[in-house]
Steps between C-alpha positions, in 0.01 A plus 500: 500500500831440320658189355570188703751248367403134540661171405298207365606167357449442126284210383653473155705684237819699497433830327123458462459380855170390656447588866242381750348806667233305691693493832506881495129552441385465862707810588408696186267803525328688213741794528808283429639393164747239380747603231778325321806605298522305170804282447805664340383859513487654844426840346187369330165626634362291782172315432201438726455126567161509670194344336180417695424128500259266680679177596223297666182543698237342718150449365226711656194321645169529316365677808755774439802586712874543496747331267875533548726577201875456474627775269802680360491881499118518496476803729429819305534680830453405863121476463434381144616222270546497124172309456283675241188283494374166630246299301294209638285305255557774243387791717709765673475459878569733790780403738724631773875458531777560749865412547679366802691812610790278604510308171388667176517169315196389702180640348152426638193542278150488648258350249120527499287182490526333162572192293699376203803643321686812605721720279720764662628769261799689632783729392310598183490180300605210719249238618487247782248214474348329802164376631283516806559211740402145406195342665603271785295263718621474860212316671151361452188429704152355454161586645137450396566386145761767424877482458705803604845557351716740699804658341629803313448695178152377403386861434146592600293442189403174327515689168881481517511142627499156340498188717495129420473187714669196344481686171127582522388863504332579834477878470119478510525334844681796661292670769755764605852612416742743658873559482567229759191275484302303241184312602327254267224242532596134534372217721779307669411210730783258433875525466579681178788660314486720193712743300403867493629741238437873518590777258448869567516699176742246356721464809507133602474352846826388662454137396641339813217654707213362289483144633210495747448203733217440744646207694309289756521641850454309826364677807375207708503117510276291722644227720386138511565194720784285371254244372487727194210634301390826336674828586387848405740756351391864503658766278461653154514383138416142606206420270577194289164407345498592133258314271676635192859409583709263706650658810822337619525500879773372732467534880746383764545546871874470527559192282159346574261518202153638569274339241155539350503883496170682463391861527148543636526880508453659156684810624822298515561549871469136619672180389439157656720193464545163674816436697606146598548387862802626690725311737535768764855604408436741213506825695430822313470455124547779245213502247551528126228552240563513127212584267566492126876514567464808723637438852352668803653812646723453802303460820561477873202263536575132562303176539521282807309186593289563810670444835400186695176540694386270782123474538483203743722256679458185714735318738528128577773442750820643362358535148336811359285525191457839327239603250528812287644627174833558326702238687696407191532165324810366672631462852731768629 
């Protein structure tokens, strides 16, 4: 296609100058070559500068899929790269590859499902080391004595997986595992937090995602006349009776302490405490429950003393007497 003269800025050097060709790579195609004329001898034979090179890459998911590679001169032609083999966990794997036709520095490789370390051999002798994606926990849930961890890159076989809870091996408690879900047995009836660590063929969990918290939740609070008394809080992770350990509990409605907490429901869905009398001016109070230093999740539920209720009244001349509930403790 002929020679095209280009100008690029040197990075360093005078005679032995270093140039940055990266800005030109997006417009490069496999049928084009860069040449240079060595310093001080314009009649000297021109040399080919191109050398395939992988700059950086994404990590493929354990479920398999695409990973993007940023490369220099990796296109052997418009359909194939200079990759010779790809190994995963020591075995040659099958893969697919394609380039962005508008940018031959952008290579996409489609990996099969897998785990562990990856070695890419290319250009007859060069190697690029990478791994499948790290395990990551994005959410959790609980039902019927089982904890579910949702996330990424768990693979689909417990044979490749190690998992600990607060440093204790719980692999034997796993009931199912897939690329995006791990389920294991554990009874949770009170607020609890623990640290999960997962490794998949030596690839560690993204540590910041391993702190699991089941915080108290509040779905309903009963009302009560402003003379005070027991109120019932309904939610989850509210069980506080533990014969083997002290459970620290703090309950407030707004700034009003609710004392003498007890949990009659062994499933941890009900908590009862005693609130003092109100004076009729409290309005809506935001509840807060802290169990073993774990505060409740945000809630739209509030507590309010019952509205005044008149059950009977009498009149003597210009004076009326009312009987009922929730009139408050002071004149308005």
